[in-house]
N, C-alpha and C positions, 0 to 999 in steps of 0.2 A: 278814263281807270284813274281812279285811286289807290292808295296804298291802305291795307288791311291788316289786323292782327286781333285775334279774341281777346277780348278784355282783360284775363289772367296771364298774356303771354308775355313774357320780359319787356319784349319791345312798345308795351302798350302803358308801361309805364315810365318807359324814358323820356326825357325832356324833350320837346318839339324845339325846333324839325330835326325828323330822323335825317340823319347823314349815311352817305354808303358806305361808311367804316363800322357804323352801327347795323345797318342791315347785312355787312358782311358776319357778322356774329352769328346772326340766324337762319335757319333753313330756309328756304325759299319754296312756295309750292305751285309747282307750274303744269298745265297739262302738256301731254306728248303731242308730237305734231304728229298729224295722219297721214299727213301726206304720201302719196303712192309713186309719183311722177317728179314730181320738185323736189328740192334738198332740203333738207330738214331747217328749220326758223326757229331763234329762241327771240324772247323779247321779255324786258324784264329782268331780266336776271345777270349779277355781275361775276366774273370771272373770279374762280375759287369760292364761290358761294355753295354750299352743300345744299343739293335738291331733293326733292320730295316730287317725282313726276306720278300725274296721276290719269285720268283715260279721259274725264269728260270735264267742262264746267258743274256739274252739278259736284262732284266729286272732289273738285279744287275746293268749292264753296265747304262742302263739308269737312276738308281739312282743316281748314282757316278755323273753323268753328270750333275746329276738337282742339284747338291750338299746335297742330303738328307745324305750322312753319306761319310764317307774312306772303306777303305779295301784293300784286294788283289785281283789281276788279273792274268790271262794269260798275261806274259810280251808281246805275240804279238799283243794282245788286247788292251791292256793299248798304248804302244806304235804308234800303229795306233792313237787310241783317244789324244796321245800325241802333233803327228804329225797334228791332226786337230786342236789343240790348245782348244779339248773340257776335258780333263786331264792333271792332272800335275803328272809326279812318283816320290815318293819322297824318301830319304833317309833314312829307316829305322837304329836304334841305332844298332841292333843285324838282321843279315839277317834270312826271315825265311826258314828254312829247309824244303827241297824238301821231302814231303809226298808221298808216295807211297801207290795208293788206290787199294788195292785189295778185291776182292769178293772170295779167294779160296776156305775158309772156308764153303763159302754157299756152302746148299746144291743144287745140281745139278740133273735136271730130263731131260731125254729125251723126246723128242715130239714124241707124239703118233700120227697112223695116226688113221684117223676116221674111224669107222667099216664100213664092205663094200667095202673098196676101195682095 
């Protein structure tokens, strides 16, 4: 995951590295947690930071490209958008630690055959 902003976003014009204090002054773009059975999760957001919540990864990329906020994207998406000139990859003061998403603790259910099959 890498930190990104639109090239015209004020944070993109700040000197590197980007600190938490700098991030707090700008809205973050986040994808809504769609989990139905597990508690909601957040990642990459700072306490007190204004947040624009979108419904999908595509909407998150579009919001970043439009300059509506800053945030973290998978490197391959960020680099694709940076090569096209739509986003700038920023250097954070502290790199974001990889987060392992696991739902192993979630209750699993076996699929059932419809009756009469």
